[in-house]
N, CA, C and O atoms as a GROMACS GRO file, in nm:
protein
  288
    1MET      N    1   0.081  -0.121  -0.002
    1MET     CA    2   0.002  -0.001  -0.005
    1MET      C    3   0.089   0.127  -0.001
    1MET      O    4   0.056   0.226  -0.066
    2LYS      N    5   0.196   0.122   0.072
    2LYS     CA    6   0.284   0.240   0.076
    2LYS      C    7   0.343   0.268  -0.057
    2LYS      O    8   0.360   0.384  -0.094
    3ALA      N    9   0.378   0.162  -0.131
    3ALA     CA   10   0.430   0.174  -0.266
    3ALA      C   11   0.332   0.246  -0.356
    3ALA      O   12   0.369   0.334  -0.434
    4LEU      N   13   0.205   0.206  -0.343
    4LEU     CA   14   0.097   0.267  -0.430
    4LEU      C   15   0.084   0.417  -0.392
    4LEU      O   16   0.076   0.504  -0.479
    5ASN      N   17   0.082   0.445  -0.260
    5ASN     CA   18   0.073   0.588  -0.222
    5ASN      C   19   0.194   0.668  -0.273
    5ASN      O   20   0.180   0.782  -0.316
    6PHE      N   21   0.310   0.605  -0.268
    6PHE     CA   22   0.429   0.682  -0.314
    6PHE      C   23   0.413   0.704  -0.465
    6PHE      O   24   0.442   0.814  -0.511
    7MET      N   25   0.370   0.606  -0.544
    7MET     CA   26   0.357   0.623  -0.686
    7MET      C   27   0.255   0.725  -0.722
    7MET      O   28   0.273   0.801  -0.816
    8LEU      N   29   0.141   0.728  -0.644
    8LEU     CA   30   0.038   0.833  -0.668
    8LEU      C   31   0.094   0.969  -0.629
    8LEU      O   32   0.067   1.067  -0.698
    9ALA      N   33   0.168   0.978  -0.525
    9ALA     CA   34   0.228   1.107  -0.489
    9ALA      C   35   0.329   1.152  -0.594
    9ALA      O   36   0.339   1.271  -0.625
   10PHE      N   37   0.401   1.057  -0.647
   10PHE     CA   38   0.502   1.091  -0.748
   10PHE      C   39   0.429   1.139  -0.880
   10PHE      O   40   0.467   1.240  -0.939
   11VAL      N   41   0.331   1.066  -0.923
   11VAL     CA   42   0.260   1.110  -1.043
   11VAL      C   43   0.189   1.242  -1.014
   11VAL      O   44   0.183   1.327  -1.104
   12GLY      N   45   0.136   1.264  -0.898
   12GLY     CA   46   0.070   1.387  -0.868
   12GLY      C   47   0.170   1.507  -0.872
   12GLY      O   48   0.141   1.616  -0.922
   13GLY      N   49   0.286   1.480  -0.816
   13GLY     CA   50   0.389   1.585  -0.822
   13GLY      C   51   0.439   1.612  -0.962
   13GLY      O   52   0.465   1.727  -0.997
   14ALA      N   53   0.452   1.510  -1.042
   14ALA     CA   54   0.489   1.531  -1.181
   14ALA      C   55   0.383   1.610  -1.252
   14ALA      O   56   0.415   1.700  -1.331
   15ALA      N   57   0.258   1.580  -1.227
   15ALA     CA   58   0.146   1.651  -1.293
   15ALA      C   59   0.148   1.803  -1.257
   15ALA      O   60   0.128   1.890  -1.342
   16ILE      N   61   0.175   1.828  -1.124
   16ILE     CA   62   0.181   1.968  -1.077
   16ILE      C   63   0.298   2.038  -1.145
   16ILE      O   64   0.282   2.152  -1.189
   17GLY      N   65   0.418   1.974  -1.154
   17GLY     CA   66   0.530   2.032  -1.221
   17GLY      C   67   0.501   2.060  -1.373
   17GLY      O   68   0.539   2.162  -1.430
   18LEU      N   69   0.433   1.961  -1.432
   18LEU     CA   70   0.396   1.985  -1.573
   18LEU      C   71   0.300   2.100  -1.587
   18LEU      O   72   0.311   2.180  -1.681
   19ALA      N   73   0.207   2.109  -1.497
   19ALA     CA   74   0.108   2.219  -1.502
   19ALA      C   75   0.175   2.358  -1.488
   19ALA      O   76   0.141   2.451  -1.560
   20ALA      N   77   0.265   2.369  -1.398
   20ALA     CA   78   0.340   2.493  -1.381
   20ALA      C   79   0.415   2.531  -1.510
   20ALA      O   80   0.411   2.645  -1.556
   21GLY      N   81   0.480   2.436  -1.561
   21GLY     CA   82   0.559   2.455  -1.685
   21GLY      C   83   0.469   2.493  -1.801
   21GLY      O   84   0.500   2.584  -1.877
   22ILE      N   85   0.357   2.422  -1.814
   22ILE     CA   86   0.269   2.452  -1.926
   22ILE      C   87   0.203   2.587  -1.911
   22ILE      O   88   0.191   2.662  -2.008
   23LEU      N   89   0.160   2.620  -1.787
   23LEU     CA   90   0.096   2.748  -1.769
   23LEU      C   91   0.181   2.870  -1.802
   23LEU      O   92   0.130   2.974  -1.844
   24PHE      N   93   0.313   2.854  -1.780
   24PHE     CA   94   0.405   2.960  -1.814
   24PHE      C   95   0.447   2.965  -1.959
   24PHE      O   96   0.496   3.068  -2.007
   25ALA      N   97   0.428   2.855  -2.031
   25ALA     CA   98   0.466   2.846  -2.175
   25ALA      C   99   0.369   2.753  -2.249
   25ALA      O  100   0.405   2.642  -2.288
   26PRO      N  101   0.244   2.800  -2.267
   26PRO     CA  102   0.144   2.716  -2.334
   26PRO      C  103   0.188   2.683  -2.482
   26PRO      O  104   0.253   2.762  -2.551
   27GLU      N  105   0.147   2.563  -2.522
   27GLU     CA  106   0.183   2.514  -2.652
   27GLU      C  107   0.049   2.467  -2.722
   27GLU      O  108  -0.056   2.454  -2.658
   28LYS      N  109   0.060   2.444  -2.848
   28LYS     CA  110  -0.055   2.381  -2.922
   28LYS      C  111  -0.067   2.234  -2.895
   28LYS      O  112   0.026   2.175  -2.840
   29GLY      N  113  -0.178   2.173  -2.930
   29GLY     CA  114  -0.213   2.038  -2.902
   29GLY      C  115  -0.108   1.930  -2.919
   29GLY      O  116  -0.072   1.864  -2.821
   30ASP      N  117  -0.058   1.910  -3.038
   30ASP     CA  118   0.038   1.799  -3.066
   30ASP      C  119   0.173   1.828  -2.998
   30ASP      O  120   0.239   1.735  -2.951
   31ILE      N  121   0.213   1.951  -2.993
   31ILE     CA  122   0.342   1.985  -2.928
   31ILE      C  123   0.327   1.960  -2.782
   31ILE      O  124   0.415   1.901  -2.720
   32LEU      N  125   0.215   2.005  -2.724
   32LEU     CA  126   0.185   1.986  -2.587
   32LEU      C  127   0.190   1.838  -2.544
   32LEU      O  128   0.254   1.802  -2.446
   33ARG      N  129   0.119   1.754  -2.623
   33ARG     CA  130   0.116   1.612  -2.591
   33ARG      C  131   0.253   1.553  -2.592
   33ARG      O  132   0.287   1.478  -2.501
   34THR      N  133   0.335   1.585  -2.695
   34THR     CA  134   0.472   1.537  -2.708
   34THR      C  135   0.556   1.573  -2.584
   34THR      O  136   0.630   1.491  -2.528
   35ARG      N  137   0.540   1.702  -2.543
   35ARG     CA  138   0.619   1.752  -2.430
   35ARG      C  139   0.579   1.681  -2.299
   35ARG      O  140   0.666   1.651  -2.217
   36ILE      N  141   0.446   1.654  -2.279
   36ILE     CA  142   0.402   1.586  -2.160
   36ILE      C  143   0.453   1.448  -2.158
   36ILE      O  144   0.504   1.403  -2.056
   37ALA      N  145   0.443   1.374  -2.273
   37ALA     CA  146   0.491   1.236  -2.278
   37ALA      C  147   0.644   1.229  -2.250
   37ALA      O  148   0.690   1.136  -2.183
   38GLU      N  149   0.722   1.325  -2.302
   38GLU     CA  150   0.867   1.320  -2.273
   38GLU      C  151   0.895   1.353  -2.132
   38GLU      O  152   0.987   1.294  -2.076
   39ALA      N  153   0.825   1.441  -2.071
   39ALA     CA  154   0.848   1.484  -1.934
   39ALA      C  155   0.819   1.362  -1.843
   39ALA      O  156   0.894   1.335  -1.749
   40LEU      N  157   0.705   1.287  -1.874
   40LEU     CA  158   0.676   1.170  -1.790
   40LEU      C  159   0.776   1.064  -1.803
   40LEU      O  160   0.808   0.999  -1.704
   41ARG      N  161   0.830   1.041  -1.924
   41ARG     CA  162   0.937   0.945  -1.944
   41ARG      C  163   1.060   0.983  -1.871
   41ARG      O  164   1.123   0.898  -1.808
   42LYS      N  165   1.098   1.104  -1.876
   42LYS     CA  166   1.221   1.150  -1.807
   42LYS      C  167   1.212   1.136  -1.659
   42LYS      O  168   1.314   1.127  -1.590
   43ARG      N  169   1.087   1.136  -1.608
   43ARG     CA  170   1.068   1.116  -1.464
   43ARG      C  171   1.058   0.972  -1.424
   43ARG      O  172   1.038   0.940  -1.307
   44GLY      N  173   1.074   0.883  -1.521
   44GLY     CA  174   1.066   0.736  -1.491
   44GLY      C  175   0.939   0.678  -1.489
   44GLY      O  176   0.924   0.565  -1.443
   45ILE      N  177   0.841   0.749  -1.536
   45ILE     CA  178   0.703   0.688  -1.540
   45ILE      C  179   0.690   0.608  -1.668
   45ILE      O  180   0.683   0.662  -1.779
   46ARG      N  181   0.689   0.474  -1.648
   46ARG     CA  182   0.682   0.382  -1.761
   46ARG      C  183   0.543   0.321  -1.767
   46ARG      O  184   0.500   0.246  -1.679
   47LEU      N  185   0.478   0.354  -1.871
   47LEU     CA  186   0.338   0.310  -1.904
   47LEU      C  187   0.338   0.249  -2.042
   47LEU      O  188   0.427   0.275  -2.123
   48SER      N  189   0.237   0.167  -2.068
   48SER     CA  190   0.228   0.111  -2.199
   48SER      C  191   0.195   0.228  -2.294
   48SER      O  192   0.149   0.334  -2.250
   49LYS      N  193   0.218   0.207  -2.420
   49LYS     CA  194   0.194   0.319  -2.518
   49LYS      C  195   0.046   0.370  -2.508
   49LYS      O  196   0.019   0.490  -2.511
   50ALA      N  197  -0.046   0.273  -2.498
   50ALA     CA  198  -0.185   0.311  -2.492
   50ALA      C  199  -0.220   0.392  -2.357
   50ALA      O  200  -0.292   0.492  -2.358
   51ASP      N  201  -0.164   0.341  -2.247
   51ASP     CA  202  -0.183   0.411  -2.120
   51ASP      C  203  -0.121   0.550  -2.120
   51ASP      O  204  -0.180   0.647  -2.073
   52MET      N  205   0.004   0.558  -2.176
   52MET     CA  206   0.073   0.688  -2.186
   52MET      C  207  -0.006   0.785  -2.269
   52MET      O  208  -0.023   0.901  -2.232
   53SER      N  209  -0.056   0.734  -2.390
   53SER     CA  210  -0.133   0.817  -2.469
   53SER      C  211  -0.262   0.870  -2.406
   53SER      O  212  -0.302   0.985  -2.426
   54GLN      N  213  -0.324   0.784  -2.332
   54GLN     CA  214  -0.448   0.824  -2.261
   54GLN      C  215  -0.416   0.924  -2.153
   54GLN      O  216  -0.482   1.028  -2.145
   55LEU      N  217  -0.317   0.899  -2.070
   55LEU     CA  218  -0.273   0.999  -1.968
   55LEU      C  219  -0.238   1.132  -2.027
   55LEU      O  220  -0.282   1.235  -1.976
   56VAL      N  221  -0.158   1.133  -2.136
   56VAL     CA  222  -0.116   1.258  -2.194
   56VAL      C  223  -0.236   1.331  -2.249
   56VAL      O  224  -0.240   1.454  -2.240
   57ASP      N  225  -0.332   1.261  -2.306
   57ASP     CA  226  -0.453   1.325  -2.364
   57ASP      C  227  -0.536   1.388  -2.252
   57ASP      O  228  -0.588   1.498  -2.268
   58GLU      N  229  -0.547   1.317  -2.139
   58GLU     CA  230  -0.626   1.367  -2.024
   58GLU      C  231  -0.562   1.496  -1.972
   58GLU      O  232  -0.630   1.597  -1.954
   59ILE      N  233  -0.429   1.492  -1.950
   59ILE     CA  234  -0.359   1.601  -1.894
   59ILE      C  235  -0.361   1.722  -1.992
   59ILE      O  236  -0.376   1.837  -1.949
   60ALA      N  237  -0.347   1.695  -2.122
   60ALA     CA  238  -0.352   1.802  -2.224
   60ALA      C  239  -0.489   1.865  -2.220
   60ALA      O  240  -0.500   1.988  -2.222
   61GLU      N  241  -0.594   1.784  -2.216
   61GLU     CA  242  -0.734   1.840  -2.213
   61GLU      C  243  -0.754   1.927  -2.092
   61GLU      O  244  -0.813   2.034  -2.104
   62GLU      N  245  -0.705   1.885  -1.972
   62GLU     CA  246  -0.720   1.969  -1.856
   62GLU      C  247  -0.648   2.103  -1.873
   62GLU      O  248  -0.702   2.208  -1.836
   63PHE      N  249  -0.535   2.100  -1.926
   63PHE     CA  250  -0.459   2.231  -1.942
   63PHE      C  251  -0.525   2.316  -2.048
   63PHE      O  252  -0.527   2.438  -2.035
   64GLU      N  253  -0.578   2.255  -2.152
   64GLU     CA  254  -0.645   2.332  -2.253
   64GLU      C  255  -0.769   2.401  -2.196
   64GLU      O  256  -0.799   2.516  -2.229
   65LYS      N  257  -0.841   2.331  -2.109
   65LYS     CA  258  -0.960   2.384  -2.046
   65LYS      C  259  -0.921   2.499  -1.956
   65LYS      O  260  -0.986   2.604  -1.955
   66LYS      N  261  -0.814   2.478  -1.879
   66LYS     CA  262  -0.767   2.586  -1.787
   66LYS      C  263  -0.724   2.707  -1.867
   66LYS      O  264  -0.753   2.821  -1.831
   67ASP      N  265  -0.651   2.680  -1.982
   67ASP     CA  266  -0.605   2.793  -2.063
   67ASP      C  267  -0.722   2.869  -2.123
   67ASP      O  268  -0.721   2.992  -2.127
   68ASN      N  269  -0.823   2.796  -2.170
   68ASN     CA  270  -0.946   2.859  -2.226
   68ASN      C  271  -1.018   2.938  -2.122
   68ASN      O  272  -1.065   3.048  -2.150
   69GLU      N  273  -1.028   2.886  -2.000
   69GLU     CA  274  -1.098   2.957  -1.891
   69GLU      C  275  -1.021   3.086  -1.858
   69GLU      O  276  -1.083   3.189  -1.832
   70ALA      N  277  -0.887   3.080  -1.859
   70ALA     CA  278  -0.803   3.195  -1.823
   70ALA      C  279  -0.820   3.303  -1.927
   70ALA      O  280  -0.818   3.421  -1.894
   71ASN      N  281  -0.837   3.263  -2.055
   71ASN     CA  282  -0.841   3.360  -2.159
   71ASN      C  283  -0.982   3.423  -2.181
   71ASN      O  284  -1.001   3.516  -2.259
   72GLU      N  285  -1.076   3.367  -2.108
   72GLU     CA  286  -1.216   3.424  -2.122
   72GLU      C  287  -1.240   3.545  -2.037
   72GLU      O  288  -1.349   3.602  -2.038
   0.00000   0.00000   0.00000
């Protein structure tokens, strides 16, 4: 259970770091997805290609929503 909590904390921290980086330098869709996937891999998060793609899409959608809300 502690390993699961550690992994969730690690992924959460990575997501927060990504959010800060993206908020200060927003990118377009494909570029954003590529940068998120690279950042996750650099942090040692190893997922299957399908899982990585799904996670990157979810994160990108969240940031696009936040960016659109901020611009309104």
